[in-house]
N, C-alpha and C positions, 0 to 999 in steps of 0.2 A: 879776298884771298884766305884760304883756310890756314889757320895757324896750327901746326902740329907740335903739340907739347911733348909727345913721345911717339917714336916711330920704330917699330921692329919689323923687319921684312926678311923672311928667310924661306928656303925651299927644302922640303924633306921629300925624297923619292921613296916610295914604297911599292915594290913590285908585287902585284897581286898574283895569287896562284894561277897557273895556266892549265886549264883542263885539257885533256887529250883532244887534239884537233882544234883547240881554242886559240885565242889571241891573248896578249898581255895587256893589262890595264894598269898604267902607272900614275900614281897620284902625287901632286905637288901641293904644298900648303903655304899660304901667304897670310901673314898677320900684320896689322898695323892699327894704330890708335891716333885720333886727333883730340882736340879739346872737347869734342862733343860726340865722338863716335868710336866704336870698337868693331873691328872686322877680322874674322877668320874665314878664309876662303880657300877651298880645295879646287884645283883644276885637274883634269885627267888627260892623259895622252895614251892612245892605243897604238900598239906595235904588233907586228906579226901578220898583218893583212897582206895577202898575196898581191892584190892590186895596189901598187904604190901610190898611184894618183888618187884613188879613193881614200886610202889611209891618210894622205896629206889633207884632202878636203874635209874629211870628218874631224880631224884634229883641229884644223883651222876653225871649223864651225863650233866645236866645243869650247875652244879658247875664246872665240868672239862672244859666245853666250855668257860666259862668266865675266869677261871684261865689260860688257854692256850692263850687266847687273851691278857691278862695282860702281860704274859711272852714275847709274840711276840712283843707287843708294846714297852715294856721296852728296848728290843734289838734294835728295829727300831728307837726309839727316841735317843738312844745313838749314833747310826750310823749317824743320820741326825741332830744332835743338832747344828752343824755349819751352816746348811742351814736355820735355823729359824732366822728371822729378830731380830735385837737388841731389847731387852725388851720383846720379846715373848717367848713362850715355845711350845714344841710339846704337843698336846692335845689328850686325849682319853676320850670320853663320851660313856657310855653304859647304855641304859635304856630298860625297858621291859614294854610292854603294853598288858593287857588282852583284847582280842577282842570278844571272844565267850566262854561261860561257861554254857552250858545247854545240855539237851538230851544226857548226858554221853559223851560229847565231849568238848575238851578244845583247844582253839587257843590262843597262846601267841606269841608276836613278839618282838624279840630283834632288837633295832635300834642302830647301832654303828657308831660313827663319829670319824675319825682320821685325825689329822693335823700334818704334819711333815715338813712344809715349803711350799713355793710357794704361788700362788694366793688364793687358798682355799683348804680345806680338802676334804675327801671323806666320803660318808654316804652309808651304806648298811643296809638292813633288813634281818634278819634271823628268819623266823617263826618256831615255834614248834607246830605241830598239833597232838593232842593226843586223841586217842580213849580210853576213861577212862574205859569203860566196857569191851573192848576187850584187854586191857593191852598192847597197842603198839602205836608207833608213826606212822603217816600216811603220805604217799606221794600222789600226785595228782592222779596217776593211781590207787591207792588202793580204791578210792571212786567209781569207775565206772566199769561197767560190761565187757567192751571190749575196744579195741584200737580206736574204732570209736568216743570215747568221745572227742578226740582232734579236729576232724572235727566239732563236735557240739560246743565246746567251742570257736573255731576260728570264727565260724559263728555268735555266740552270741556277740563276741567281735566286729566283723564288724558291726553288727546291732546297737550296742551301739554307735559306732563311728559315724554312720550315723545319729542317733537320737540326739547326743550331739556333733555335728561337731565343734562347737566353742571351746569346752573343749579340743579337740584333734587336733586342727588345726596346732600345732607347732611340730608335730611328723616328724622325719626324714624318717621313713619307716613304712610300714605296720606291725603291731604286729603279731607275730606268735609264738605259743607255741612250744618249742623245748625240747629235753631231759633234758637240763640243767635247765629247769624251773619247775621241778618236786616238788620242795619245795617252790617255790615262790607264795604262796597263803595262805590265812587264811579265816576263817569264821567270819562274822560280821553281827549281826542281822539276817536278812532273806536272806543274800547274800553270795555267794562264791566270794571272791575278788582275782582276778588274778592281780599280779603287776609285773612291770618291773623296774629294778634298774636304778638309774640315769645314763645317758649316753647311755643306751641301745637303747632308741627310741628318745631321745631329749637331749638338752643341760642340763648341770648340774643344773642350777638354776631352771629348770622346775621341778626337783625333781622326785619323784616316779610317774610313770604312772600307774594308777589303773583302773581296769575294774570290777565293782561289777555286778555279774550275779545272778539273782533271783534263789534261791534254789528250789522253787516250779516248775520252768520251767526245772530244771535239774533232778528232782526226778525220772523221767521215765528212765533215763540213768544210774542211780546209782545202786550200789549193794543193795540188799534188806536190809541188816543190817545198811545201811547209809541213807536210805530214811527217817529215823526218824529226820534227820537234817533239813528237810523241814517242820517239824511240829511246 
């Protein structure tokens, strides 16, 4: 049984700004400590979706995602508590960032940091891209008319690397979109942002390697229902 020497659990609701035609993203924060771990975890709840059943299902999915991460971390922290240096604890930080909320489309990104001993922890991003009007979550392939989009995206990534060579000079290898990258993107402003997790293309301290690609240049390759995103 986990012995909690200190426990603080509270919720803070922060209403995100709602763009014209957009929905609201509400954040709740939960904090607690045990004798070997420290957790700060945000959860999100979306309101304002016209399809009430879809709104309910996506919120249940988002809550379940964070709940499962908390359970997994508590187990991992218990197993690795002896590996943490004296005076430190295993750490889990979960935060959410709203990147795009207009044109009946929402991009939110979970960033999760876990430390269970060693020189440093690990950080990953888990985006959730939601077609609000279509009532579904979207992967990269869903946005485009055919498989040729991968060639187009890789070409645009290479062009960006050439134009901003200093920004990408420390990459280990040439970036290439693979099947496992279907969810590693989000919309931000006028760009489709393709990103690679730490260690995929460079050393950990380099962080996430991102490639913002202009939506207006991609519109011709996108399905008709998603060309609105370039507007």
